TORLO-306968 format. One record per residue: y, x, z of N, C-alpha, C, CB in turn. Coordinates in Angstrom, 3 decimals, always signed. Glycine has a CB too. Example, Ala and Ser with C-alpha at 12.3 -4.5 7.8 and 13.67 -1.06 7.14 Angstrom:
2
<site n_y="-5.690" n_x="+13.190" n_z="+7.800" ca_y="-4.500" ca_x="+12.300" ca_z="+7.800" c_y="-3.300" c_x="+13.200" c_z="+7.800" cb_y="-4.473" cb_x="+11.308" cb_z="+9.046"/>
<site n_y="-2.250" n_x="+12.850" n_z="+7.080" ca_y="-1.060" ca_x="+13.670" ca_z="+7.140" c_y="+0.030" c_x="+12.900" c_z="+7.870" cb_y="-0.598" cb_x="+14.084" cb_z="+5.725"/>
//
This chain:
105
<site n_y="+17.517" n_x="-8.132" n_z="+0.144" ca_y="+16.505" ca_x="-8.772" ca_z="+0.885" c_y="+16.805" c_x="-8.503" c_z="+2.485" cb_y="+15.056" cb_x="-8.209" cb_z="+0.393"/>
<site n_y="+16.700" n_x="-9.574" n_z="+3.142" ca_y="+16.894" ca_x="-9.505" ca_z="+4.663" c_y="+15.644" c_x="-8.696" c_z="+5.371" cb_y="+16.991" cb_x="-11.091" cb_z="+5.286"/>
<site n_y="+15.964" n_x="-7.689" n_z="+5.835" ca_y="+14.896" ca_x="-6.818" ca_z="+6.458" c_y="+14.803" c_x="-6.970" c_z="+8.012" cb_y="+15.184" cb_x="-5.307" cb_z="+6.115"/>
<site n_y="+15.657" n_x="-7.717" n_z="+8.526" ca_y="+15.633" ca_x="-8.204" ca_z="+9.950" c_y="+14.183" c_x="-8.586" c_z="+10.260" cb_y="+16.632" cb_x="-9.471" cb_z="+10.186"/>
<site n_y="+13.615" n_x="-8.113" n_z="+11.452" ca_y="+12.398" ca_x="-8.603" ca_z="+11.770" c_y="+12.223" c_x="-10.187" c_z="+12.031" cb_y="+12.021" cb_x="-7.873" cb_z="+12.882"/>
<site n_y="+11.058" n_x="-10.829" n_z="+11.750" ca_y="+11.152" ca_x="-12.229" ca_z="+11.879" c_y="+11.174" c_x="-12.688" c_z="+13.306" cb_y="+10.065" cb_x="-12.852" cb_z="+11.175"/>
<site n_y="+11.699" n_x="-13.941" n_z="+13.505" ca_y="+11.753" ca_x="-14.560" ca_z="+14.770" c_y="+11.523" c_x="-16.029" c_z="+14.664" cb_y="+13.028" cb_x="-14.283" cb_z="+15.417"/>
<site n_y="+11.045" n_x="-16.661" n_z="+15.633" ca_y="+10.936" ca_x="-18.146" ca_z="+15.688" c_y="+12.087" c_x="-18.726" c_z="+16.301" cb_y="+9.739" cb_x="-18.599" cb_z="+16.421"/>
<site n_y="+13.201" n_x="-18.095" n_z="+16.629" ca_y="+14.405" ca_x="-18.761" ca_z="+17.062" c_y="+14.460" c_x="-18.870" c_z="+18.571" cb_y="+14.501" cb_x="-20.127" cb_z="+16.437"/>
<site n_y="+13.319" n_x="-18.628" n_z="+19.273" ca_y="+13.382" ca_x="-18.748" ca_z="+20.791" c_y="+13.984" c_x="-17.336" c_z="+21.283" cb_y="+11.808" cb_x="-19.065" cb_z="+21.481"/>
<site n_y="+14.641" n_x="-17.514" n_z="+22.473" ca_y="+15.390" ca_x="-16.359" ca_z="+23.035" c_y="+14.488" c_x="-15.013" c_z="+23.164" cb_y="+15.950" cb_x="-16.782" cb_z="+24.479"/>
<site n_y="+13.286" n_x="-15.263" n_z="+23.689" ca_y="+12.521" ca_x="-14.065" ca_z="+23.742" c_y="+12.118" c_x="-13.524" c_z="+22.566" cb_y="+11.466" cb_x="-14.213" cb_z="+24.446"/>
<site n_y="+11.886" n_x="-14.360" n_z="+21.503" ca_y="+11.423" ca_x="-13.949" ca_z="+20.086" c_y="+12.643" c_x="-13.152" c_z="+19.416" cb_y="+10.998" cb_x="-15.334" cb_z="+19.135"/>
<site n_y="+13.930" n_x="-13.685" n_z="+19.774" ca_y="+15.018" ca_x="-12.956" ca_z="+19.145" c_y="+15.236" c_x="-11.639" c_z="+19.768" cb_y="+16.265" cb_x="-13.728" cb_z="+19.193"/>
<site n_y="+14.955" n_x="-11.498" n_z="+21.055" ca_y="+15.140" ca_x="-10.243" ca_z="+21.833" c_y="+14.012" c_x="-9.352" c_z="+21.336" cb_y="+15.088" cb_x="-10.469" cb_z="+23.465"/>
<site n_y="+12.974" n_x="-9.761" n_z="+21.062" ca_y="+11.795" ca_x="-8.795" ca_z="+20.555" c_y="+12.209" c_x="-8.401" c_z="+19.215" cb_y="+10.264" cb_x="-9.503" cb_z="+20.488"/>
<site n_y="+12.605" n_x="-9.177" n_z="+18.326" ca_y="+13.146" ca_x="-8.701" ca_z="+17.018" c_y="+14.203" c_x="-7.748" c_z="+17.123" cb_y="+13.638" cb_x="-9.785" cb_z="+16.225"/>
<site n_y="+15.187" n_x="-8.110" n_z="+17.988" ca_y="+16.350" ca_x="-6.999" ca_z="+17.992" c_y="+15.653" c_x="-5.676" c_z="+18.612" cb_y="+17.786" cb_x="-7.505" cb_z="+19.007"/>
<site n_y="+14.785" n_x="-5.728" n_z="+19.630" ca_y="+14.283" ca_x="-4.419" ca_z="+20.103" c_y="+13.531" c_x="-3.557" c_z="+19.006" cb_y="+13.329" cb_x="-4.670" cb_z="+21.286"/>
<site n_y="+12.917" n_x="-4.296" n_z="+18.162" ca_y="+12.084" ca_x="-3.429" ca_z="+17.163" c_y="+12.734" c_x="-3.121" c_z="+15.830" cb_y="+10.765" cb_x="-4.130" cb_z="+16.838"/>
<site n_y="+13.981" n_x="-3.757" n_z="+15.715" ca_y="+14.751" ca_x="-3.659" ca_z="+14.430" c_y="+14.814" c_x="-2.273" c_z="+13.856" cb_y="+16.160" cb_x="-4.142" cb_z="+14.630"/>
<site n_y="+15.099" n_x="-1.235" n_z="+14.730" ca_y="+15.253" ca_x="+0.156" ca_z="+14.328" c_y="+13.903" c_x="+0.752" c_z="+13.837" cb_y="+15.812" cb_x="+0.985" cb_z="+15.513"/>
<site n_y="+12.715" n_x="+0.270" n_z="+14.526" ca_y="+11.530" ca_x="+1.069" ca_z="+14.126" c_y="+10.691" c_x="+0.144" c_z="+13.213" cb_y="+10.671" cb_x="+1.589" cb_z="+15.421"/>
<site n_y="+11.217" n_x="-1.007" n_z="+12.730" ca_y="+10.348" ca_x="-1.884" ca_z="+11.957" c_y="+10.087" c_x="-1.430" c_z="+10.592" cb_y="+10.897" cb_x="-3.202" cb_z="+11.893"/>
<site n_y="+10.902" n_x="-0.625" n_z="+9.932" ca_y="+10.567" ca_x="-0.089" ca_z="+8.690" c_y="+9.500" c_x="+0.965" c_z="+8.800" cb_y="+11.750" cb_x="+0.439" cb_z="+8.053"/>
<site n_y="+9.702" n_x="+1.814" n_z="+9.775" ca_y="+8.549" ca_x="+2.881" ca_z="+9.998" c_y="+7.116" c_x="+2.212" c_z="+10.241" cb_y="+8.907" cb_x="+3.827" cb_z="+11.333"/>
<site n_y="+7.183" n_x="+1.098" n_z="+11.136" ca_y="+5.887" ca_x="+0.494" ca_z="+11.406" c_y="+5.396" c_x="-0.263" c_z="+10.180" cb_y="+5.967" cb_x="-0.443" cb_z="+12.621"/>
<site n_y="+6.290" n_x="-0.866" n_z="+9.415" ca_y="+5.860" ca_x="-1.625" ca_z="+8.247" c_y="+5.263" c_x="-0.737" c_z="+7.221" cb_y="+6.997" cb_x="-2.388" cb_z="+7.652"/>
<site n_y="+5.808" n_x="+0.567" n_z="+7.095" ca_y="+5.277" ca_x="+1.481" ca_z="+6.215" c_y="+3.838" c_x="+1.996" c_z="+6.549" cb_y="+6.195" cb_x="+2.564" cb_z="+6.142"/>
<site n_y="+3.817" n_x="+2.282" n_z="+7.865" ca_y="+2.453" ca_x="+2.581" ca_z="+8.393" c_y="+1.353" c_x="+1.521" c_z="+8.048" cb_y="+2.540" cb_x="+2.709" cb_z="+9.914"/>
<site n_y="+1.712" n_x="+0.332" n_z="+8.306" ca_y="+0.752" ca_x="-0.852" ca_z="+7.791" c_y="+0.454" c_x="-0.828" c_z="+6.381" cb_y="+1.347" cb_x="-2.236" cb_z="+8.043"/>
<site n_y="+1.435" n_x="-0.783" n_z="+5.598" ca_y="+1.398" ca_x="-0.793" ca_z="+4.122" c_y="+0.407" c_x="+0.484" c_z="+3.660" cb_y="+3.015" cb_x="-0.646" cb_z="+3.499"/>
<site n_y="+0.715" n_x="+1.575" n_z="+4.156" ca_y="+0.012" ca_x="+2.844" ca_z="+3.720" c_y="-1.483" c_x="+2.652" c_z="+4.152" cb_y="+0.691" cb_x="+4.225" cb_z="+4.421"/>
<site n_y="-1.792" n_x="+2.172" n_z="+5.409" ca_y="-3.168" ca_x="+2.021" ca_z="+5.768" c_y="-3.945" c_x="+1.099" c_z="+4.972" cb_y="-3.266" cb_x="+1.632" cb_z="+7.072"/>
<site n_y="-3.319" n_x="-0.084" n_z="+4.609" ca_y="-3.869" ca_x="-1.005" ca_z="+3.737" c_y="-4.123" c_x="-0.381" c_z="+2.286" cb_y="-2.947" cb_x="-2.201" cb_z="+3.690"/>
<site n_y="-3.121" n_x="+0.222" n_z="+1.787" ca_y="-3.254" ca_x="+0.932" ca_z="+0.509" c_y="-4.319" c_x="+1.922" c_z="+0.370" cb_y="-2.075" cb_x="+1.582" cb_z="+0.222"/>
<site n_y="-4.338" n_x="+2.685" n_z="+1.470" ca_y="-5.345" ca_x="+3.799" ca_z="+1.513" c_y="-6.901" c_x="+3.222" c_z="+1.603" cb_y="-5.003" cb_x="+4.758" cb_z="+2.838"/>
<site n_y="-6.969" n_x="+2.078" n_z="+1.997" ca_y="-8.191" ca_x="+1.434" ca_z="+2.121" c_y="-8.739" c_x="+0.848" c_z="+0.742" cb_y="-8.030" cb_x="+0.364" cb_z="+3.149"/>
<site n_y="-7.784" n_x="+0.859" n_z="-0.216" ca_y="-8.222" ca_x="+0.367" ca_z="-1.570" c_y="-8.656" c_x="-1.065" c_z="-1.660" cb_y="-9.342" cb_x="+1.182" cb_z="-2.049"/>
<site n_y="-9.643" n_x="-1.214" n_z="-2.504" ca_y="-10.206" ca_x="-2.603" ca_z="-2.758" c_y="-10.996" c_x="-3.043" c_z="-1.501" cb_y="-11.180" cb_x="-2.625" cb_z="-4.078"/>
<site n_y="-11.410" n_x="-2.080" n_z="-0.673" ca_y="-12.051" ca_x="-2.581" ca_z="+0.673" c_y="-11.184" c_x="-3.318" c_z="+1.575" cb_y="-12.569" cb_x="-1.450" cb_z="+1.479"/>
<site n_y="-9.952" n_x="-2.957" n_z="+1.449" ca_y="-8.771" ca_x="-3.502" ca_z="+2.331" c_y="-9.074" c_x="-3.419" c_z="+3.744" cb_y="-8.429" cb_x="-4.985" cb_z="+2.029"/>
<site n_y="-8.263" n_x="-4.225" n_z="+4.583" ca_y="-8.390" ca_x="-4.027" ca_z="+6.063" c_y="-7.903" c_x="-5.407" c_z="+6.626" cb_y="-7.472" cb_x="-2.706" cb_z="+6.644"/>
<site n_y="-8.662" n_x="-5.730" n_z="+7.771" ca_y="-8.342" ca_x="-6.853" ca_z="+8.499" c_y="-7.185" c_x="-6.470" c_z="+9.538" cb_y="-9.628" cb_x="-7.401" cb_z="+9.179"/>
<site n_y="-6.504" n_x="-7.336" n_z="+10.124" ca_y="-5.566" ca_x="-7.042" ca_z="+11.188" c_y="-6.262" c_x="-6.386" c_z="+12.413" cb_y="-4.853" cb_x="-8.331" cb_z="+11.610"/>
<site n_y="-7.391" n_x="-6.785" n_z="+12.617" ca_y="-8.174" ca_x="-6.110" ca_z="+13.781" c_y="-8.358" c_x="-4.598" c_z="+13.402" cb_y="-9.693" cb_x="-6.841" cb_z="+14.031"/>
<site n_y="-8.826" n_x="-4.373" n_z="+12.247" ca_y="-9.003" ca_x="-3.021" ca_z="+11.757" c_y="-7.860" c_x="-2.233" c_z="+11.904" cb_y="-9.380" cb_x="-2.991" cb_z="+10.418"/>
<site n_y="-6.659" n_x="-2.863" n_z="+11.311" ca_y="-5.378" ca_x="-2.125" ca_z="+11.419" c_y="-4.930" c_x="-1.771" c_z="+12.827" cb_y="-4.310" cb_x="-2.920" cb_z="+10.790"/>
<site n_y="-5.142" n_x="-2.770" n_z="+13.700" ca_y="-4.791" ca_x="-2.372" ca_z="+15.085" c_y="-5.582" c_x="-1.314" c_z="+15.654" cb_y="-4.886" cb_x="-3.473" cb_z="+15.965"/>
<site n_y="-6.852" n_x="-1.196" n_z="+15.402" ca_y="-7.597" ca_x="-0.043" ca_z="+15.801" c_y="-7.207" c_x="+1.267" c_z="+15.046" cb_y="-9.042" cb_x="-0.332" cb_z="+15.605"/>
<site n_y="-7.009" n_x="+1.262" n_z="+13.736" ca_y="-6.647" ca_x="+2.397" ca_z="+12.959" c_y="-5.368" c_x="+2.957" c_z="+13.436" cb_y="-6.564" cb_x="+2.060" cb_z="+11.533"/>
<site n_y="-4.342" n_x="+2.008" n_z="+13.533" ca_y="-3.035" ca_x="+2.434" ca_z="+13.900" c_y="-2.736" c_x="+2.466" c_z="+15.327" cb_y="-2.108" cb_x="+1.636" cb_z="+13.289"/>
<site n_y="-3.669" n_x="+2.108" n_z="+16.160" ca_y="-3.368" ca_x="+2.055" ca_z="+17.659" c_y="-2.135" c_x="+1.311" c_z="+17.830" cb_y="-3.219" cb_x="+3.473" cb_z="+18.326"/>
<site n_y="-2.038" n_x="+0.146" n_z="+17.368" ca_y="-0.873" ca_x="-0.834" ca_z="+17.288" c_y="-1.332" c_x="-2.228" c_z="+17.960" cb_y="-0.412" cb_x="-1.071" cb_z="+15.669"/>
<site n_y="-0.552" n_x="-2.715" n_z="+18.914" ca_y="-0.847" ca_x="-3.917" ca_z="+19.379" c_y="-0.530" c_x="-5.078" c_z="+18.382" cb_y="-0.174" cb_x="-4.058" cb_z="+20.603"/>
<site n_y="-1.365" n_x="-6.154" n_z="+18.526" ca_y="-1.190" ca_x="-7.314" ca_z="+17.574" c_y="+0.199" c_x="-7.729" c_z="+17.484" cb_y="-2.011" cb_x="-8.508" cb_z="+17.979"/>
<site n_y="+0.915" n_x="-7.875" n_z="+18.571" ca_y="+2.280" ca_x="-8.417" ca_z="+18.657" c_y="+3.219" c_x="-7.426" c_z="+17.923" cb_y="+2.729" cb_x="-8.629" cb_z="+20.187"/>
<site n_y="+2.750" n_x="-6.190" n_z="+17.709" ca_y="+3.681" ca_x="-5.330" ca_z="+16.907" c_y="+3.272" c_x="-5.487" c_z="+15.364" cb_y="+3.584" cb_x="-3.727" cb_z="+17.406"/>
<site n_y="+1.913" n_x="-5.404" n_z="+15.105" ca_y="+1.297" ca_x="-5.428" ca_z="+13.804" c_y="+1.549" c_x="-6.608" c_z="+13.023" cb_y="-0.073" cb_x="-5.276" cb_z="+13.913"/>
<site n_y="+1.280" n_x="-7.805" n_z="+13.657" ca_y="+1.318" ca_x="-9.011" ca_z="+12.979" c_y="+2.672" c_x="-9.351" c_z="+12.248" cb_y="+0.987" cb_x="-10.031" cb_z="+13.933"/>
<site n_y="+3.870" n_x="-9.089" n_z="+12.873" ca_y="+5.007" ca_x="-9.333" ca_z="+12.164" c_y="+5.140" c_x="-8.374" c_z="+10.962" cb_y="+6.149" cb_x="-9.248" cb_z="+13.065"/>
<site n_y="+4.873" n_x="-7.116" n_z="+11.082" ca_y="+4.941" ca_x="-6.090" ca_z="+10.077" c_y="+3.999" c_x="-6.553" c_z="+8.907" cb_y="+4.519" cb_x="-4.659" cb_z="+10.685"/>
<site n_y="+2.826" n_x="-7.036" n_z="+9.153" ca_y="+1.966" ca_x="-7.519" ca_z="+8.072" c_y="+2.421" c_x="-8.704" c_z="+7.437" cb_y="+0.664" cb_x="-7.758" cb_z="+8.524"/>
<site n_y="+3.095" n_x="-9.573" n_z="+8.220" ca_y="+3.686" ca_x="-10.810" ca_z="+7.702" c_y="+4.807" c_x="-10.532" c_z="+6.834" cb_y="+4.125" cb_x="-11.702" cb_z="+8.781"/>
<site n_y="+5.666" n_x="-9.483" n_z="+7.102" ca_y="+6.695" ca_x="-9.073" ca_z="+6.264" c_y="+6.150" c_x="-8.617" c_z="+4.893" cb_y="+7.469" cb_x="-7.999" cb_z="+6.931"/>
<site n_y="+5.057" n_x="-7.869" n_z="+4.887" ca_y="+4.396" ca_x="-7.454" ca_z="+3.628" c_y="+3.853" c_x="-8.488" c_z="+2.818" cb_y="+3.360" cb_x="-6.572" cb_z="+3.880"/>
<site n_y="+3.346" n_x="-9.617" n_z="+3.467" ca_y="+2.801" ca_x="-10.587" ca_z="+2.718" c_y="+3.757" c_x="-11.604" c_z="+2.288" cb_y="+1.772" cb_x="-11.143" cb_z="+3.388"/>
<site n_y="+4.795" n_x="-11.940" n_z="+3.112" ca_y="+5.650" ca_x="-13.029" ca_z="+2.846" c_y="+6.967" c_x="-12.706" c_z="+2.279" cb_y="+5.833" cb_x="-13.743" cb_z="+3.999"/>
<site n_y="+7.538" n_x="-11.545" n_z="+2.730" ca_y="+8.822" ca_x="-11.023" ca_z="+2.171" c_y="+8.651" c_x="-10.128" c_z="+0.953" cb_y="+9.565" cb_x="-10.242" cb_z="+3.235"/>
<site n_y="+7.777" n_x="-9.150" n_z="+1.051" ca_y="+7.653" ca_x="-8.154" ca_z="-0.118" c_y="+6.535" c_x="-8.700" c_z="-1.038" cb_y="+7.282" cb_x="-6.597" cb_z="+0.403"/>
<site n_y="+5.597" n_x="-9.473" n_z="-0.642" ca_y="+4.470" ca_x="-10.046" ca_z="-1.400" c_y="+3.676" c_x="-8.987" c_z="-2.120" cb_y="+4.968" cb_x="-11.067" cb_z="-2.402"/>
<site n_y="+3.475" n_x="-7.786" n_z="-1.599" ca_y="+2.633" ca_x="-6.813" ca_z="-2.209" c_y="+1.376" c_x="-6.562" c_z="-1.427" cb_y="+3.367" cb_x="-5.566" cb_z="-2.389"/>
<site n_y="+1.154" n_x="-7.329" n_z="-0.353" ca_y="-0.036" ca_x="-7.401" ca_z="+0.402" c_y="-0.564" c_x="-8.773" c_z="+0.509" cb_y="+0.173" cb_x="-6.858" cb_z="+1.704"/>
<site n_y="-1.917" n_x="-8.999" n_z="-0.083" ca_y="-2.430" ca_x="-10.355" ca_z="-0.299" c_y="-3.700" c_x="-10.454" c_z="+0.364" cb_y="-2.572" cb_x="-10.713" cb_z="-1.755"/>
<site n_y="-4.119" n_x="-11.770" n_z="+0.598" ca_y="-5.453" ca_x="-12.044" ca_z="+0.981" c_y="-6.445" c_x="-11.768" c_z="-0.118" cb_y="-5.561" cb_x="-13.424" cb_z="+1.421"/>
<site n_y="-7.457" n_x="-10.971" n_z="+0.143" ca_y="-8.384" ca_x="-10.538" ca_z="-0.925" c_y="-9.321" c_x="-11.589" c_z="-1.256" cb_y="-9.141" cb_x="-9.319" cb_z="-0.549"/>
<site n_y="-9.421" n_x="-12.594" n_z="-0.438" ca_y="-10.578" ca_x="-13.652" ca_z="-0.506" c_y="-11.740" c_x="-13.300" c_z="+0.265" cb_y="-11.068" cb_x="-13.879" cb_z="-1.916"/>
<site n_y="-11.860" n_x="-11.929" n_z="+0.736" ca_y="-13.027" ca_x="-11.480" ca_z="+1.508" c_y="-12.745" c_x="-11.754" c_z="+2.991" cb_y="-13.331" cb_x="-9.941" cb_z="+1.257"/>
<site n_y="-13.712" n_x="-11.860" n_z="+3.889" ca_y="-13.707" ca_x="-11.981" ca_z="+5.277" c_y="-14.655" c_x="-11.053" c_z="+5.821" cb_y="-13.979" cb_x="-13.320" cb_z="+5.708"/>
<site n_y="-14.242" n_x="-10.472" n_z="+6.864" ca_y="-15.030" ca_x="-9.548" ca_z="+7.717" c_y="-14.775" c_x="-9.916" c_z="+9.237" cb_y="-14.615" cb_x="-7.998" cb_z="+7.412"/>
<site n_y="-16.005" n_x="-9.600" n_z="+9.876" ca_y="-15.961" ca_x="-9.894" ca_z="+11.423" c_y="-15.027" c_x="-8.874" c_z="+12.085" cb_y="-17.473" cb_x="-9.788" cb_z="+12.131"/>
<site n_y="-14.393" n_x="-9.402" n_z="+13.075" ca_y="-13.499" ca_x="-8.604" ca_z="+14.012" c_y="-14.363" c_x="-8.131" c_z="+15.160" cb_y="-12.249" cb_x="-9.476" cb_z="+14.572"/>
<site n_y="-13.695" n_x="-7.409" n_z="+16.082" ca_y="-14.479" ca_x="-7.027" ca_z="+17.285" c_y="-15.034" c_x="-8.068" c_z="+18.077" cb_y="-13.717" cb_x="-6.275" cb_z="+18.139"/>
<site n_y="-14.392" n_x="-9.249" n_z="+18.010" ca_y="-14.951" ca_x="-10.322" ca_z="+18.804" c_y="-15.935" c_x="-11.194" c_z="+18.025" cb_y="-13.846" cb_x="-11.169" cb_z="+19.345"/>
<site n_y="-16.205" n_x="-10.738" n_z="+16.927" ca_y="-17.193" ca_x="-11.647" ca_z="+16.068" c_y="-16.720" c_x="-12.667" c_z="+15.185" cb_y="-18.053" cb_x="-12.357" cb_z="+16.895"/>
<site n_y="-15.305" n_x="-12.926" n_z="+15.234" ca_y="-14.739" ca_x="-14.006" ca_z="+14.352" c_y="-14.385" c_x="-13.441" c_z="+12.902" cb_y="-13.406" cb_x="-14.630" cb_z="+15.045"/>
<site n_y="-14.584" n_x="-14.298" n_z="+11.965" ca_y="-14.055" ca_x="-13.841" ca_z="+10.648" c_y="-12.678" c_x="-13.726" c_z="+10.523" cb_y="-14.443" cb_x="-14.660" cb_z="+9.636"/>
<site n_y="-12.222" n_x="-12.661" n_z="+9.737" ca_y="-10.826" ca_x="-12.378" ca_z="+9.510" c_y="-10.524" c_x="-12.103" c_z="+8.117" cb_y="-10.391" cb_x="-11.272" cb_z="+10.309"/>
<site n_y="-9.235" n_x="-12.433" n_z="+7.694" ca_y="-8.796" ca_x="-12.100" ca_z="+6.426" c_y="-8.775" c_x="-10.710" c_z="+6.075" cb_y="-7.599" cb_x="-12.588" cb_z="+6.246"/>
<site n_y="-9.232" n_x="-10.269" n_z="+4.871" ca_y="-9.193" ca_x="-8.826" ca_z="+4.541" c_y="-7.858" c_x="-8.747" c_z="+3.577" cb_y="-10.689" cb_x="-8.283" cb_z="+3.754"/>
<site n_y="-7.060" n_x="-7.925" n_z="+4.039" ca_y="-5.860" ca_x="-7.681" ca_z="+3.241" c_y="-5.912" c_x="-6.588" c_z="+2.273" cb_y="-4.780" cb_x="-7.432" cb_z="+4.083"/>
<site n_y="-5.431" n_x="-6.686" n_z="+1.085" ca_y="-5.290" ca_x="-5.584" ca_z="+0.083" c_y="-3.872" c_x="-5.527" c_z="-0.510" cb_y="-6.324" cb_x="-5.769" cb_z="-1.072"/>
<site n_y="-3.589" n_x="-4.362" n_z="-0.960" ca_y="-2.245" ca_x="-4.151" ca_z="-1.548" c_y="-2.394" c_x="-4.391" c_z="-3.125" cb_y="-1.677" cb_x="-2.616" cb_z="-1.198"/>
<site n_y="-1.584" n_x="-5.153" n_z="-3.666" ca_y="-1.509" ca_x="-5.420" ca_z="-5.081" c_y="-0.384" c_x="-4.491" c_z="-5.643" cb_y="-1.220" cb_x="-6.978" cb_z="-5.365"/>
<site n_y="-0.664" n_x="-4.031" n_z="-6.697" ca_y="+0.291" ca_x="-3.092" ca_z="-7.518" c_y="+0.771" c_x="-2.043" c_z="-6.503" cb_y="+1.632" cb_x="-3.920" cb_z="-8.212"/>
<site n_y="-0.013" n_x="-1.211" n_z="-6.115" ca_y="+0.270" ca_x="-0.064" ca_z="-5.218" c_y="+1.541" c_x="+0.596" c_z="-5.767" cb_y="-0.967" cb_x="+0.985" cb_z="-5.153"/>
<site n_y="+2.374" n_x="+0.940" n_z="-4.960" ca_y="+3.585" ca_x="+1.647" ca_z="-5.317" c_y="+3.855" c_x="+2.835" c_z="-4.490" cb_y="+4.715" cb_x="+0.766" cb_z="-5.240"/>
<site n_y="+3.824" n_x="+4.077" n_z="-5.155" ca_y="+3.974" ca_x="+5.340" ca_z="-4.409" c_y="+5.403" c_x="+5.531" c_z="-3.938" cb_y="+3.551" cb_x="+6.534" cb_z="-5.274"/>
<site n_y="+6.336" n_x="+4.577" n_z="-4.409" ca_y="+7.702" ca_x="+4.779" ca_z="-4.019" c_y="+7.936" c_x="+3.614" c_z="-3.077" cb_y="+8.728" cb_x="+4.826" cb_z="-5.261"/>
<site n_y="+7.093" n_x="+2.898" n_z="-2.503" ca_y="+7.299" ca_x="+1.780" ca_z="-1.611" c_y="+8.255" c_x="+2.120" c_z="-0.453" cb_y="+5.968" cb_x="+1.319" cb_z="-1.068"/>
<site n_y="+8.134" n_x="+3.261" n_z="-0.003" ca_y="+9.071" ca_x="+3.754" ca_z="+1.232" c_y="+10.587" c_x="+3.235" c_z="+1.005" cb_y="+9.092" cb_x="+5.529" cb_z="+1.337"/>
<site n_y="+10.996" n_x="+3.535" n_z="-0.136" ca_y="+12.416" ca_x="+3.194" ca_z="-0.312" c_y="+12.626" c_x="+1.783" c_z="-0.300" cb_y="+12.961" cb_x="+3.731" cb_z="-1.545"/>
<site n_y="+11.748" n_x="+0.916" n_z="-0.738" ca_y="+11.770" ca_x="-0.571" ca_z="-0.590" c_y="+11.715" c_x="-1.054" c_z="+0.758" cb_y="+10.686" cb_x="-1.175" cb_z="-1.289"/>
<site n_y="+11.103" n_x="-0.395" n_z="+1.744" ca_y="+10.988" ca_x="-0.884" ca_z="+3.152" c_y="+11.941" c_x="-0.453" c_z="+4.003" cb_y="+9.812" cb_x="-0.556" cb_z="+3.735"/>
<site n_y="+12.691" n_x="+0.526" n_z="+3.507" ca_y="+13.624" ca_x="+1.138" ca_z="+4.566" c_y="+15.091" c_x="+0.550" c_z="+4.417" cb_y="+13.671" cb_x="+2.789" cb_z="+4.405"/>
//
């Protein structure tokens, strides 16, 4: 599986992906573990940003990888309000894997 961070092909996006490539696995694991630890309650991106003290432009690509590449984080069907009052997807882990670290590194 290609674990290179996602990019939209624009030069600045490519540069950003290159700059985070070394830390992407660690960041991805932090996001996975936070969602997994929340259990069936799950977490929104906004909640993850607060809990992990992570900016959205760092968090969103890591969560995208978990939902689109690894496919073990899914939309729970629930929605919760963000700090700005908007509804957000609540993400949950399917088939939690205690050995997920090896898969993401």
